[in-house]
VMD Tcl script that draws the C-alpha trace (Angstrom):
set ca {
  {28.92 -17.76 -123.09}
  {27.89 -14.21 -123.51}
  {29.43 -12.46 -126.60}
  {29.45 -8.79 -127.80}
  {30.27 -6.84 -130.89}
  {30.44 -2.99 -130.94}
  {29.94 -1.04 -134.20}
  {30.24 2.78 -134.66}
  {28.04 4.41 -137.33}
  {27.82 8.07 -138.44}
  {24.63 9.63 -137.07}
  {21.68 8.65 -139.41}
  {20.83 11.09 -142.14}
  {17.50 12.85 -141.50}
  {16.35 11.89 -144.91}
  {15.90 8.24 -143.46}
  {13.21 9.53 -141.08}
  {9.57 8.29 -141.90}
  {8.79 12.16 -141.69}
  {11.26 13.24 -144.36}
  {9.93 14.65 -147.52}
  {12.04 13.01 -150.22}
  {11.01 11.49 -153.47}
  {10.82 7.70 -153.53}
  {14.11 7.51 -155.62}
  {15.99 9.64 -153.49}
  {14.90 7.95 -150.27}
  {15.66 4.41 -151.92}
  {19.11 5.67 -152.99}
  {19.90 6.91 -149.45}
  {18.49 3.72 -147.92}
  {20.51 1.48 -150.06}
  {23.74 3.64 -149.48}
  {23.22 3.59 -145.76}
  {22.62 -0.24 -145.59}
  {25.60 -0.94 -147.66}
  {27.65 1.19 -145.32}
  {26.25 -0.44 -142.33}
  {26.99 -3.78 -143.78}
  {30.53 -2.88 -144.40}
  {31.20 -1.42 -140.99}
  {29.63 -4.46 -139.32}
  {31.72 -6.71 -141.27}
  {35.03 -4.83 -140.53}
  {34.06 -4.70 -136.72}
  {33.40 -8.44 -136.78}
  {36.76 -9.25 -138.57}
  {38.66 -6.90 -136.28}
  {37.31 -8.65 -133.28}
  {37.27 -12.04 -134.79}
  {33.59 -12.35 -133.75}
  {30.94 -14.62 -135.47}
  {27.34 -14.44 -134.34}
  {25.90 -17.95 -133.65}
  {22.53 -17.89 -131.98}
  {20.95 -20.84 -130.30}
  {17.64 -22.11 -131.38}
  {15.08 -19.51 -130.19}
  {17.77 -17.08 -129.27}
  {17.68 -13.26 -129.78}
  {20.37 -10.77 -130.75}
  {20.14 -7.85 -128.41}
  {21.03 -4.32 -129.64}
  {21.79 -1.35 -127.35}
  {21.89 2.04 -129.09}
  {24.40 4.63 -127.77}
  {23.44 7.86 -129.22}
  {25.39 11.04 -129.51}
  {23.30 13.35 -131.66}
  {24.93 16.24 -133.64}
  {22.56 18.79 -132.13}
  {20.42 19.17 -129.07}
  {17.04 19.20 -130.58}
  {16.93 15.72 -132.00}
  {15.99 13.44 -129.21}
  {12.97 11.16 -130.47}
  {13.66 7.70 -129.44}
  {11.08 5.86 -131.37}
  {11.85 7.95 -134.62}
  {15.50 7.19 -134.14}
  {14.70 3.32 -134.39}
  {12.85 4.15 -137.54}
  {15.58 6.20 -138.95}
  {18.02 3.22 -138.35}
  {16.16 0.74 -140.35}
  {18.71 0.73 -142.98}
  {21.51 0.39 -140.39}
  {19.70 -2.62 -139.02}
  {19.27 -4.30 -142.40}
  {22.94 -3.84 -142.96}
  {23.71 -5.44 -139.57}
  {21.38 -8.27 -140.23}
  {22.85 -9.01 -143.70}
  {26.42 -8.76 -142.29}
  {25.94 -11.23 -139.39}
  {23.73 -13.51 -141.08}
  {20.77 -13.04 -138.65}
  {17.26 -12.07 -139.65}
  {16.27 -8.76 -138.13}
  {13.15 -10.18 -136.76}
  {15.43 -11.86 -133.97}
  {16.64 -8.39 -132.83}
  {15.72 -7.23 -129.39}
  {16.27 -3.62 -128.52}
  {17.55 -2.70 -125.11}
  {17.27 0.80 -123.47}
  {18.91 3.50 -125.53}
  {21.68 5.53 -123.85}
  {21.81 9.28 -124.82}
  {24.91 11.54 -124.56}
  {25.32 15.14 -125.07}
  {25.48 16.46 -128.52}
  {28.75 16.62 -130.37}
  {29.09 17.32 -134.05}
  {29.06 15.33 -136.26}
  {27.04 12.83 -134.11}
  {27.60 9.13 -134.02}
  {25.41 6.10 -133.20}
  {27.05 3.12 -131.55}
  {25.32 -0.09 -131.62}
  {26.46 -2.90 -129.05}
  {25.23 -6.36 -130.12}
  {25.17 -9.14 -127.56}
  {23.92 -12.68 -127.54}
  {24.20 -15.92 -125.74}
  {26.41 -18.17 -128.01}
  {25.24 -21.35 -129.51}
  {26.68 -24.39 -127.59}
  {28.50 -26.93 -129.98}
  {28.66 -30.26 -128.62}
}
mol new
graphics top color blue
foreach p $ca { graphics top sphere $p radius 0.5 }
foreach p [lrange $ca 0 end-1] q [lrange $ca 1 end] { graphics top cylinder $p $q radius 0.2 }
display resetview
Protein backbone atom coordinates (compact mmCIF):
# COMPACT_ATOMS: atom_id res chain seq x y z
CA UNK A 1 0.00 0.00 0.00
CA UNK A 2 1.35 3.44 -0.95
CA UNK A 3 1.59 5.95 1.92
CA UNK A 4 2.41 9.68 1.95
CA UNK A 5 3.41 12.33 4.45
CA UNK A 6 3.50 16.06 3.66
CA UNK A 7 5.69 18.47 5.65
CA UNK A 8 5.95 22.26 5.25
CA UNK A 9 9.18 24.06 6.09
CA UNK A 10 10.21 27.70 5.90
CA UNK A 11 12.44 28.50 2.93
CA UNK A 12 16.02 27.31 3.67
CA UNK A 13 18.33 29.96 5.07
CA UNK A 14 20.91 31.10 2.54
CA UNK A 15 23.63 30.50 5.10
CA UNK A 16 23.10 26.74 4.55
CA UNK A 17 24.33 27.03 0.97
CA UNK A 18 27.70 25.42 0.20
CA UNK A 19 28.62 28.81 -1.31
CA UNK A 20 27.82 30.74 1.90
CA UNK A 21 30.67 32.57 3.56
CA UNK A 22 30.00 31.82 7.22
CA UNK A 23 32.41 30.82 9.94
CA UNK A 24 32.41 27.14 10.85
CA UNK A 25 30.77 27.90 14.17
CA UNK A 26 28.01 30.02 12.62
CA UNK A 27 27.29 27.43 9.94
CA UNK A 28 27.29 24.55 12.45
CA UNK A 29 24.90 26.46 14.73
CA UNK A 30 22.56 27.24 11.83
CA UNK A 31 22.70 23.64 10.62
CA UNK A 32 21.91 22.26 14.07
CA UNK A 33 18.99 24.67 14.56
CA UNK A 34 17.55 23.85 11.12
CA UNK A 35 17.93 20.10 11.64
CA UNK A 36 16.12 20.30 14.98
CA UNK A 37 13.32 22.40 13.46
CA UNK A 38 12.94 19.87 10.62
CA UNK A 39 12.83 17.04 13.15
CA UNK A 40 10.08 18.76 15.14
CA UNK A 41 8.01 19.68 12.07
CA UNK A 42 8.30 16.15 10.67
CA UNK A 43 7.30 14.55 13.99
CA UNK A 44 4.34 16.94 14.27
CA UNK A 45 3.18 16.12 10.72
CA UNK A 46 3.53 12.37 11.36
CA UNK A 47 1.60 12.58 14.64
CA UNK A 48 -1.11 14.76 13.11
CA UNK A 49 -1.64 12.36 10.20
CA UNK A 50 -1.06 9.28 12.41
CA UNK A 51 1.58 8.04 9.97
CA UNK A 52 4.62 5.89 10.63
CA UNK A 53 7.21 5.15 7.96
CA UNK A 54 7.83 1.42 7.60
CA UNK A 55 9.91 0.49 4.57
CA UNK A 56 10.14 -3.03 3.21
CA UNK A 57 13.57 -4.65 2.77
CA UNK A 58 15.33 -2.78 -0.04
CA UNK A 59 12.65 -0.05 -0.16
CA UNK A 60 13.23 3.65 -0.78
CA UNK A 61 11.68 6.76 0.72
CA UNK A 62 10.74 9.09 -2.15
CA UNK A 63 10.99 12.86 -1.60
CA UNK A 64 9.34 15.45 -3.79
CA UNK A 65 10.24 19.09 -3.17
CA UNK A 66 7.61 21.73 -3.88
CA UNK A 67 9.42 25.05 -3.90
CA UNK A 68 8.03 28.53 -3.45
CA UNK A 69 11.06 30.82 -3.19
CA UNK A 70 10.81 34.20 -1.48
CA UNK A 71 12.27 36.01 -4.51
CA UNK A 72 12.56 35.28 -8.22
CA UNK A 73 16.35 35.14 -8.62
CA UNK A 74 16.87 32.00 -6.54
CA UNK A 75 16.20 28.99 -8.75
CA UNK A 76 19.15 26.64 -8.63
CA UNK A 77 17.81 23.09 -8.27
CA UNK A 78 21.03 21.30 -7.34
CA UNK A 79 22.04 24.00 -4.86
CA UNK A 80 18.60 23.77 -3.23
CA UNK A 81 19.23 20.10 -2.43
CA UNK A 82 22.58 21.02 -0.87
CA UNK A 83 20.88 23.83 1.13
CA UNK A 84 18.35 21.32 2.46
CA UNK A 85 20.85 18.81 3.91
CA UNK A 86 19.93 19.86 7.45
CA UNK A 87 16.22 19.41 6.60
CA UNK A 88 16.87 15.93 5.22
CA UNK A 89 18.89 14.97 8.30
CA UNK A 90 16.01 16.14 10.54
CA UNK A 91 13.47 14.21 8.47
CA UNK A 92 15.70 11.13 8.58
CA UNK A 93 15.99 11.34 12.34
CA UNK A 94 12.25 11.88 12.83
CA UNK A 95 11.10 8.95 10.68
CA UNK A 96 13.92 6.62 11.72
CA UNK A 97 15.15 5.98 8.16
CA UNK A 98 18.78 6.50 7.12
CA UNK A 99 19.00 9.23 4.46
CA UNK A 100 20.90 6.97 2.06
CA UNK A 101 17.47 5.43 1.39
CA UNK A 102 16.07 8.76 0.12
CA UNK A 103 15.16 8.98 -3.56
CA UNK A 104 14.55 12.47 -4.95
CA UNK A 105 11.74 12.98 -7.40
CA UNK A 106 11.41 15.95 -9.77
CA UNK A 107 11.19 19.33 -8.05
CA UNK A 108 8.11 21.49 -8.56
CA UNK A 109 8.66 25.26 -8.61
CA UNK A 110 5.95 27.87 -7.96
CA UNK A 111 5.93 31.63 -8.36
CA UNK A 112 7.87 33.53 -5.68
CA UNK A 113 5.96 34.67 -2.62
CA UNK A 114 7.45 36.05 0.60
CA UNK A 115 8.56 34.60 2.98
CA UNK A 116 8.89 31.48 0.81
CA UNK A 117 8.28 27.90 1.80
CA UNK A 118 9.46 24.41 1.00
CA UNK A 119 6.99 21.55 1.03
CA UNK A 120 8.39 18.04 1.18
CA UNK A 121 6.16 15.14 0.21
CA UNK A 122 7.38 11.73 1.33
CA UNK A 123 5.93 8.63 -0.27
CA UNK A 124 6.76 4.96 0.10
CA UNK A 125 5.40 1.47 -0.30
CA UNK A 126 4.47 0.22 3.13
CA UNK A 127 6.06 -2.88 4.59
CA UNK A 128 3.72 -5.85 4.46
CA UNK A 129 3.12 -7.38 7.90
CA UNK A 130 2.10 -11.05 7.74
